[in-house]
C-alpha positions as CSV (number, residue, x, y, z in Angstrom):
1,M,3.4,-15.6,9.5
2,E,0.7,-13.1,10.5
3,T,3.4,-11.1,12.3
4,L,5.6,-11.1,9.2
5,Y,2.7,-9.7,7.1
6,K,2.1,-7.0,9.6
7,Q,5.8,-6.1,9.6
8,L,5.8,-6.1,5.8
9,G,2.8,-3.7,5.9
10,E,4.4,-1.4,8.4
11,R,7.5,-1.1,6.4
12,M,5.4,-0.4,3.3
13,R,3.6,2.3,5.2
14,T,6.9,3.9,6.4
15,A,8.3,3.9,2.9
16,R,5.1,5.4,1.5
17,Q,4.9,8.1,4.1
18,T,8.5,9.0,3.6
19,L,7.7,9.7,0.0
20,N,4.6,11.5,1.1
21,I,2.3,9.6,-1.3
22,T,-1.1,8.1,-0.8
23,Q,-2.2,4.5,-0.8
24,A,-4.3,5.4,-3.9
25,K,-1.2,6.6,-5.7
26,V,0.8,3.5,-4.9
27,A,-2.1,1.3,-5.9
28,E,-2.6,3.1,-9.2
29,T,1.1,2.8,-10.0
30,V,1.1,-0.9,-9.3
31,G,-2.3,-1.5,-11.0
32,I,-4.2,-2.9,-8.0
33,E,-7.2,-1.7,-6.1
34,E,-6.6,0.8,-3.4
35,S,-8.6,-1.3,-0.9
36,F,-6.3,-4.3,-1.6
37,Y,-3.2,-2.1,-1.1
38,G,-4.7,-0.9,2.2
39,Q,-5.3,-4.5,3.3
40,I,-1.7,-5.4,2.5
41,E,-0.4,-2.4,4.5
42,R,-2.5,-3.6,7.5
43,G,-1.2,-7.1,7.2
44,R,-4.6,-8.5,6.3
45,A,-3.8,-9.5,2.7
46,V,-0.8,-11.2,1.1
47,P,0.4,-9.8,-2.2
48,S,1.8,-12.0,-5.0
49,V,5.5,-11.7,-5.7
50,K,4.7,-9.7,-8.8
51,T,2.6,-7.3,-6.8
52,L,5.2,-7.0,-4.1
53,V,7.9,-6.2,-6.6
54,G,5.6,-3.5,-8.1
55,I,4.9,-2.0,-4.7
56,A,8.6,-1.9,-4.0
57,R,9.3,-0.1,-7.2
58,A,6.5,2.4,-6.5
59,L,7.9,3.0,-3.1
60,K,11.5,3.3,-4.6
61,V,12.9,0.5,-2.4
62,S,13.9,-3.0,-3.2
63,A,11.5,-5.8,-2.4
64,G,14.0,-7.1,0.2
65,D,13.9,-3.8,2.0
66,L,10.2,-4.4,2.8
67,F,11.0,-7.5,4.8
68,P,12.4,-7.2,8.3
69,D,15.9,-8.4,8.9
70,P,15.6,-11.3,11.4
71,R,19.2,-10.6,12.5
72,K,18.4,-7.1,13.8
73,P,16.2,-6.4,16.8
74,R,12.9,-4.8,15.9
75,R,12.9,-1.1,16.2
76,S,9.9,1.2,16.6
77,M,8.3,2.7,13.4
78,Q,9.5,6.2,14.5
79,F,13.1,5.0,14.2
80,E,12.4,3.4,10.9
81,T,10.7,6.6,9.6
82,L,13.5,8.7,10.9
83,E,16.1,6.5,9.2
84,S,14.2,6.5,5.9
85,M,14.0,10.3,6.0
86,L,17.8,10.6,6.8
87,L,18.7,8.3,4.0
88,S,16.6,10.2,1.5
89,I,18.5,13.5,1.9
90,S,22.1,14.5,0.9
91,P,24.9,13.8,3.3
92,S,25.4,17.5,4.1
93,D,21.7,18.0,4.8
94,R,21.8,14.8,6.9
95,R,24.7,16.2,9.1
96,L,22.8,19.5,9.5
97,L,19.6,17.7,10.6
98,I,21.5,15.5,13.0
99,D,23.2,18.6,14.5
100,I,19.7,20.3,14.9
101,L,18.3,17.1,16.5
102,R,21.3,16.9,18.9
103,M,20.8,20.5,20.0
104,M,17.0,20.0,20.5
105,S,17.6,16.9,22.5
106,E,20.0,18.6,24.8
107,R,17.5,21.5,25.3
108,L,14.8,19.0,26.1
109,K,16.9,17.3,28.8
110,R,17.2,20.5,30.7
């Protein structure tokens, strides 16, 4: 279970960083102490269902999105962050950013 709580916290951190908000802001929105929120993000505390739903709302995701999908192989947090960023922008901006990344990747391979 400890691994699950750490993964939950990592996914919370990724969602929070994607929104560019602080732990303090999430905690304030949810109505919990900032230190408690930090402990949840580090996988050292377990939120109640009510608190978890509040955190998900503050992070603009569903509570289910915070749990890893056991059917999918675990990806690095960089990939999770990149995916969240891509999903948060318009399709046309997403295509543009992917084209830029593709060109940068090809240059770095040289």
